[in-house]
RODO-2510 file (C-alpha; in nm, 4 decimals, decimal comma):
residues 203
     n   res          X          Y          Z
     1     x     0,0000     0,0000     0,0000
     2     x     0,1426     0,3376    -0,0972
     3     x     0,1460     0,6089     0,1648
     4     x    -0,0423     0,9328     0,1016
     5     x     0,1799     1,1843     0,2770
     6     x     0,1405     1,4959     0,0650
     7     x     0,4952     1,4709    -0,0691
     8     x     0,6507     1,5013     0,2755
     9     x     0,9596     1,2981     0,3553
    10     x     1,1751     1,2279     0,6564
    11     x     1,3341     0,9189     0,8097
    12     x     1,0129     0,8263     0,9921
    13     x     0,7753     0,8770     0,6997
    14     x     1,0092     0,6620     0,4897
    15     x     0,9027     0,3611     0,6977
    16     x     0,5282     0,4305     0,7100
    17     x     0,4647     0,1746     0,4336
    18     x     0,6149    -0,0909     0,6594
    19     x     0,3480    -0,0106     0,9200
    20     x     0,0704    -0,0092     0,6603
    21     x     0,1728    -0,3488     0,5256
    22     x     0,1374    -0,4914     0,8770
    23     x    -0,2357    -0,4133     0,9060
    24     x    -0,4060    -0,7492     0,9680
    25     x    -0,6932    -0,8558     0,7445
    26     x    -1,0261    -0,7490     0,8845
    27     x    -0,8791    -0,5002     1,1313
    28     x    -1,1528    -0,2836     1,2798
    29     x    -0,9694    -0,0756     1,5423
    30     x    -0,6193     0,0731     1,5289
    31     x    -0,4180     0,2817     1,7727
    32     x    -0,1352     0,5145     1,6698
    33     x     0,0880     0,5709     1,9740
    34     x     0,2621     0,9082     1,9554
    35     x     0,0522     1,0150     1,6584
    36     x     0,1971     1,3669     1,6342
    37     x    -0,0009     1,5699     1,3832
    38     x    -0,1730     1,2578     1,2571
    39     x    -0,0123     1,1685     0,9254
    40     x     0,0174     0,7965     0,9959
    41     x    -0,3230     0,7841     1,1669
    42     x    -0,4841     0,9279     0,8545
    43     x    -0,3039     0,6717     0,6399
    44     x    -0,4267     0,3924     0,8670
    45     x    -0,7830     0,5251     0,8419
    46     x    -0,7821     0,4509     0,4684
    47     x    -0,7969     0,0815     0,5625
    48     x    -0,9152     0,0565     0,9245
    49     x    -1,2695     0,1773     1,0103
    50     x    -1,1846     0,3127     1,3576
    51     x    -0,8497     0,4787     1,4293
    52     x    -0,7363     0,6459     1,7505
    53     x    -0,4246     0,8590     1,7793
    54     x    -0,2750     0,9568     2,1151
    55     x     0,0035     1,2024     2,1911
    56     x     0,1267     1,4066     2,4870
    57     x     0,2083     1,7145     2,2777
    58     x    -0,0805     1,9620     2,2692
    59     x     0,0464     2,1499     1,9628
    60     x     0,0662     1,8312     1,7580
    61     x    -0,2816     1,7191     1,8613
    62     x    -0,4221     2,0628     1,7754
    63     x    -0,2713     2,0335     1,4261
    64     x    -0,4076     1,6799     1,3882
    65     x    -0,7594     1,7926     1,4777
    66     x    -0,7503     2,0583     1,2059
    67     x    -0,7709     1,7879     0,9388
    68     x    -1,1163     1,6918     0,8077
    69     x    -1,1064     1,3273     0,9123
    70     x    -1,2829     1,1070     1,1649
    71     x    -0,9741     0,9892     1,3527
    72     x    -1,0169     1,0146     1,7301
    73     x    -0,7222     1,2231     1,8533
    74     x    -0,6491     1,2038     2,2266
    75     x    -0,4237     1,4445     2,4152
    76     x    -0,2873     1,2189     2,6859
    77     x    -0,0332     0,9703     2,8150
    78     x    -0,0462     0,6351     2,6391
    79     x     0,0861     0,4569     2,9476
    80     x    -0,1951     0,5745     3,1753
    81     x    -0,4925     0,6526     2,9481
    82     x    -0,7848     0,4211     3,0374
    83     x    -0,7987     0,2150     2,7183
    84     x    -0,9819    -0,1162     2,7436
    85     x    -0,7394    -0,4100     2,7544
    86     x    -0,7193    -0,6239     2,4396
    87     x    -0,9225    -0,3715     2,2386
    88     x    -0,7145    -0,3004     1,9249
    89     x    -0,6463    -0,5069     1,6127
    90     x    -0,3408    -0,2974     1,5249
    91     x    -0,1143    -0,0859     1,7410
    92     x     0,1375     0,1266     1,5523
    93     x     0,4167     0,3433     1,6871
    94     x     0,6736     0,5423     1,4930
    95     x     0,9627     0,7199     1,6683
    96     x     0,7788     0,7233     2,0010
    97     x     0,9021     0,4329     2,2120
    98     x     1,2246     0,6155     2,3062
    99     x     1,0118     0,8871     2,4715
   100     x     0,9074     0,6404     2,7434
   101     x     1,0483     0,3429     2,9285
   102     x     1,0766     0,0987     2,6404
   103     x     0,9940    -0,2167     2,8365
   104     x     0,6870    -0,0555     2,9935
   105     x     0,5727     0,0783     2,6567
   106     x     0,6081    -0,2554     2,4766
   107     x     0,4260    -0,4395     2,7556
   108     x     0,1413    -0,1857     2,7457
   109     x     0,1105    -0,2218     2,3669
   110     x     0,1099    -0,6006     2,4020
   111     x    -0,1683    -0,5905     2,6593
   112     x    -0,3886    -0,3580     2,4521
   113     x    -0,3801    -0,5888     2,1498
   114     x    -0,6593    -0,8320     2,0823
   115     x    -0,5544    -1,1950     2,0251
   116     x    -0,4518    -1,2130     1,6595
   117     x    -0,3780    -0,8402     1,6542
   118     x    -0,0528    -0,6932     1,5227
   119     x     0,1972    -0,4614     1,6861
   120     x     0,4114    -0,2638     1,4407
   121     x     0,6860    -0,0380     1,5792
   122     x     0,9445     0,1749     1,4030
   123     x     1,1877     0,3258     1,6498
   124     x     1,5120     0,5013     1,7214
   125     x     1,7902     0,3559     1,9313
   126     x     2,1435     0,4449     2,0320
   127     x     2,4363     0,3151     1,8327
   128     x     2,7222     0,1247     1,9894
   129     x     3,0628     0,2389     1,8661
   130     x     3,2487     0,0898     1,6852
   131     x     3,0016    -0,1934     1,6193
   132     x     2,7320     0,0211     1,4546
   133     x     2,9598     0,2777     1,2907
   134     x     2,9742     0,1303     0,9360
   135     x     2,5958     0,0969     0,9171
   136     x     2,5459     0,4455     1,0622
   137     x     2,7793     0,6022     0,8067
   138     x     2,5957     0,4250     0,5257
   139     x     2,2657     0,5420     0,6688
   140     x     2,3797     0,9031     0,6851
   141     x     2,4905     0,8877     0,3211
   142     x     2,1619     0,7377     0,2015
   143     x     1,9612     0,9774     0,4171
   144     x     2,1471     1,2742     0,2702
   145     x     2,0649     1,1511    -0,0806
   146     x     1,6954     1,1273     0,0065
   147     x     1,6974     1,4766     0,1569
   148     x     1,8528     1,6225    -0,1568
   149     x     1,6010     1,4456    -0,3804
   150     x     1,2871     1,4820    -0,1670
   151     x     1,3474     1,7573     0,0855
   152     x     1,2978     1,7053     0,4566
   153     x     0,9790     1,7647     0,6541
   154     x     1,0349     1,8615     1,0170
   155     x     0,7583     1,7326     1,2421
   156     x     0,6162     1,9593     1,5154
   157     x     0,6564     1,7108     1,8020
   158     x     0,9253     1,7307     2,0730
   159     x     1,2413     1,5278     2,0199
   160     x     1,4506     1,3125     2,2526
   161     x     1,8194     1,2665     2,1722
   162     x     2,0115     1,0519     2,2201
   163     x     1,7719     0,7583     2,2548
   164     x     1,8166     0,5938     2,5952
   165     x     1,8266     0,2322     2,4693
   166     x     2,0742     0,0711     2,2290
   167     x     1,9759    -0,1335     1,9246
   168     x     2,0980    -0,4460     2,1030
   169     x     1,8811    -0,3692     2,4047
   170     x     1,5722    -0,3161     2,1873
   171     x     1,6321    -0,6490     2,0144
   172     x     1,6577    -0,8172     2,3556
   173     x     1,3412    -0,6488     2,4848
   174     x     1,1468    -0,7566     2,1767
   175     x     1,2579    -1,1178     2,2235
   176     x     1,1739    -1,1111     2,5947
   177     x     0,8375    -0,9345     2,5886
   178     x     0,7093    -1,0333     2,2444
   179     x     0,8165    -1,3947     2,1821
   180     x     0,8249    -1,4727     1,8118
   181     x     0,8419    -1,1063     1,7074
   182     x     1,0463    -0,9928     1,4076
   183     x     1,3150    -0,7377     1,4885
   184     x     1,4961    -0,5660     1,2014
   185     x     1,7620    -0,2984     1,1887
   186     x     1,7064    -0,0558     0,9002
   187     x     1,9523     0,1515     0,7054
   188     x     1,8038     0,4950     0,7791
   189     x     1,8938     0,4841     1,1498
   190     x     1,5776     0,3025     1,2557
   191     x     1,4728    -0,0419     1,3765
   192     x     1,1366    -0,2152     1,3493
   193     x     0,9501    -0,4699     1,5587
   194     x     0,6518    -0,6599     1,4190
   195     x     0,4532    -0,9047     1,6315
   196     x     0,1235    -1,0866     1,6025
   197     x    -0,0378    -1,1668     1,9356
   198     x    -0,1163    -1,5381     1,9632
   199     x    -0,4834    -1,6230     1,9335
   200     x    -0,4727    -1,8259     2,2538
   201     x    -0,3020    -1,5525     2,4583
   202     x    -0,5163    -1,3770     2,7155
   203     x    -0,2804    -1,1334     2,8866
***
C-alpha cells in the first residue's frame, strides 16, 4: 500500500509503508501511539474503520484535529490513558518508544492488542561504537541523498536525543516481551519490531 503523505519525507515517513503493510486482514480498530499531527493515523484510516491517535504534545494534537477526518485524537499519556485491555487489532508506533520506558511501553502495547492483533513499531535507538559505525555512516549517506532528492519535513513534536536504549537492548526487549516477534535494523537509522499476538493468549 502506498502512503499518502502529501509529498513530505523524513526518516520516519520513509518507513510508514512498513506499518501499513502490517495491518491485519479485517482489522476494525487501530491505535497510533505518539501520533503527532496525525499523518500515519490518517493513512491507517484509509484501511481501518476506527483509528485512535494519542500524543502528549498539545500542539501536535491541535494540528491533527484541524484535518477533516474522523480519527479520534487524544491528548494524553499512552501509558496511563484508560484504554480497554485487548481492544485493538493494530497498534502502531513510529519514533515514540524512546520517549518512554521501552519495556513498559512494549508491555502496554502487548496488553492492549486483541488476540490475533498486530503490533508494528518503528523506532530510534542508540548506536554502539564501533560496532554500529559502518551501518550508521551508510545510513547518513543514504539519508542525505533522500533529503537532496525529496526535501525534509520537520515534524512539530518534541524530540529526545540521544535515545536511551541501544539497538541491542531493543532487540533483547522484543525477544523477551514479544516472543516470536520480528526485529529488524534498518539503514536509515531506525529499527522495526513486528509481532502478532497469539490467538490463545489472554494477557
